FITIRO-748032 format. One record per residue (C-alpha): residue in three letters; x, y, z. Coordinates in nm, 4 decimals. Layout:
+-----+----------+----------+----------+
|  aa |     east |    north |       up |
+-----+----------+----------+----------+
| ALA |        X |        Y |        Z |
...
+-----+----------+----------+----------+
END
This chain:
+-----+----------+----------+----------+
|  aa |     east |    north |       up |
+-----+----------+----------+----------+
| MET |   1.1307 |   0.0923 |  -1.7396 |
| LEU |   1.2288 |   0.3487 |  -1.4789 |
| LEU |   0.8907 |   0.3162 |  -1.3042 |
| LYS |   0.9165 |  -0.0642 |  -1.3052 |
| GLU |   1.2665 |  -0.0445 |  -1.1564 |
| CYS |   1.1481 |   0.1976 |  -0.8867 |
| THR |   0.8511 |  -0.0260 |  -0.8030 |
| PHE |   1.0800 |  -0.3275 |  -0.7723 |
| LYS |   1.3220 |  -0.1388 |  -0.5457 |
| CYS |   1.0364 |  -0.0098 |  -0.3280 |
| THR |   0.8878 |  -0.3589 |  -0.3012 |
| LEU |   1.2278 |  -0.5010 |  -0.2124 |
| LYS |   1.2765 |  -0.2372 |   0.0591 |
| ILE |   0.9341 |  -0.3151 |   0.2063 |
| LEU |   1.0069 |  -0.6901 |   0.2097 |
| LEU |   1.3438 |  -0.6347 |   0.3750 |
| ALA |   1.1842 |  -0.4103 |   0.6369 |
| LYS |   0.9227 |  -0.6782 |   0.7093 |
| ILE |   1.1879 |  -0.9472 |   0.7415 |
| LEU |   1.3958 |  -0.7322 |   0.9756 |
| MET |   1.0910 |  -0.6629 |   1.1955 |
| THR |   0.9971 |  -1.0306 |   1.2175 |
| HIS |   0.8775 |  -1.1886 |   1.5401 |
| ASP |   1.0182 |  -1.5361 |   1.6062 |
| ILE |   0.7577 |  -1.7848 |   1.7259 |
| SER |   0.7802 |  -2.1583 |   1.7934 |
| ILE |   0.5425 |  -2.4156 |   1.6474 |
| LYS |   0.4026 |  -2.4730 |   1.9963 |
| GLU |   0.3332 |  -2.1009 |   2.0434 |
| LEU |   0.1794 |  -2.0813 |   1.6953 |
| ARG |  -0.0627 |  -2.3644 |   1.7731 |
| ALA |  -0.1647 |  -2.2032 |   2.1009 |
| GLU |  -0.1981 |  -1.8512 |   1.9590 |
| LEU |  -0.3012 |  -1.9148 |   1.5961 |
| SER |  -0.6004 |  -1.6812 |   1.5991 |
| SER |  -0.4006 |  -1.3993 |   1.7546 |
| VAL |  -0.1080 |  -1.4510 |   1.5162 |
| ALA |  -0.3436 |  -1.4490 |   1.2165 |
| ASN |  -0.5055 |  -1.1239 |   1.3324 |
| ARG |  -0.1682 |  -0.9611 |   1.3936 |
| ALA |  -0.0404 |  -1.0786 |   1.0533 |
| GLU |  -0.3463 |  -0.9259 |   0.8854 |
| HIS |  -0.2481 |  -0.5964 |   1.0471 |
| GLY |   0.1022 |  -0.6114 |   0.9005 |
| GLU |   0.3141 |  -0.8004 |   1.1522 |
| THR |   0.5452 |  -1.0751 |   1.0258 |
| PHE |   0.6233 |  -1.3983 |   1.2077 |
| ARG |   0.9096 |  -1.6402 |   1.1449 |
| VAL |   0.8115 |  -1.9854 |   1.2693 |
| ILE |   1.0917 |  -2.1813 |   1.4332 |
| ARG |   1.0827 |  -2.5602 |   1.4158 |
| ARG |   1.3534 |  -2.7750 |   1.5735 |
| SER |   1.5668 |  -2.4660 |   1.6391 |
| LYS |   1.5635 |  -2.3638 |   1.2706 |
| PRO |   1.3471 |  -2.1136 |   1.0809 |
| SER |   1.0838 |  -2.3134 |   0.8940 |
| PHE |   0.8470 |  -2.0627 |   0.7301 |
| VAL |   0.7211 |  -1.7058 |   0.7481 |
| ILE |   0.3681 |  -1.5803 |   0.8138 |
| MET |   0.2977 |  -1.2367 |   0.6694 |
| LYS |   0.0199 |  -1.0309 |   0.5167 |
| ILE |  -0.0375 |  -1.0704 |   0.1436 |
| ASP |  -0.1219 |  -0.7540 |  -0.0450 |
| GLU |  -0.4374 |  -0.7612 |  -0.2592 |
| GLU |  -0.2368 |  -0.6475 |  -0.5629 |
| GLU |   0.0013 |  -0.9418 |  -0.5277 |
| ILE |  -0.2877 |  -1.1873 |  -0.5096 |
| GLY |  -0.4408 |  -1.0505 |  -0.8270 |
| GLN |  -0.1140 |  -1.0845 |  -1.0148 |
| GLN |  -0.0434 |  -1.4412 |  -0.9058 |
| TRP |  -0.3829 |  -1.6057 |  -0.9459 |
| GLU |  -0.5754 |  -1.6665 |  -1.2648 |
| THR |  -0.9539 |  -1.6963 |  -1.2677 |
| VAL |  -1.0463 |  -2.0286 |  -1.4240 |
| ILE |  -1.4188 |  -2.0331 |  -1.3542 |
| ASP |  -1.6219 |  -1.7418 |  -1.2201 |
| PHE |  -1.9052 |  -1.8780 |  -1.0069 |
| THR |  -2.0606 |  -1.5366 |  -0.9552 |
| GLU |  -2.3416 |  -1.4158 |  -1.1754 |
| LYS |  -2.2214 |  -1.1294 |  -1.3964 |
| GLY |  -1.9633 |  -1.0191 |  -1.1410 |
| THR |  -2.2013 |  -0.9906 |  -0.8458 |
| LYS |  -2.0987 |  -1.1352 |  -0.5115 |
| THR |  -2.4169 |  -1.3398 |  -0.4705 |
| GLY |  -2.2891 |  -1.6470 |  -0.6535 |
| VAL |  -2.4769 |  -1.9169 |  -0.8421 |
| SER |  -2.6764 |  -2.2241 |  -0.7537 |
| LEU |  -2.5047 |  -2.5545 |  -0.6846 |
| LYS |  -2.6518 |  -2.7070 |  -1.0018 |
| ALA |  -2.5098 |  -2.4256 |  -1.2137 |
| ALA |  -2.1689 |  -2.4611 |  -1.0461 |
| ILE |  -2.1601 |  -2.8373 |  -1.1113 |
| LYS |  -2.2639 |  -2.7795 |  -1.4725 |
| ALA |  -1.9826 |  -2.5241 |  -1.5154 |
| LEU |  -1.7288 |  -2.7640 |  -1.3621 |
| ARG |  -1.8376 |  -3.0471 |  -1.5917 |
| SER |  -1.7981 |  -2.8214 |  -1.8952 |
| VAL |  -1.4281 |  -2.7727 |  -1.8109 |
| ASN |  -1.2369 |  -3.0802 |  -1.9217 |
| CYS |  -0.9263 |  -3.0766 |  -1.6987 |
+-----+----------+----------+----------+
END
């Protein structure tokens, strides 16, 4: 419990630090500089996008650990965990076997 509490506090401090070091950018600037903003965000910078004089959304780097905790693998299209993937026919067959 103590470790979980410490992790939460550390995560909260990191998020607050990122928010405080946010760069404000307009929608127009974002459109013109999207590639640059994306690269800078991947390197840890945070951007608050302003739309109609109000903050609209935030662009920031997502940690790999956070992604793993939030997403669930439904179908694995790789063969036995390799990164090579499977054929299109095998992927379609796997999709048809899932009745969603």
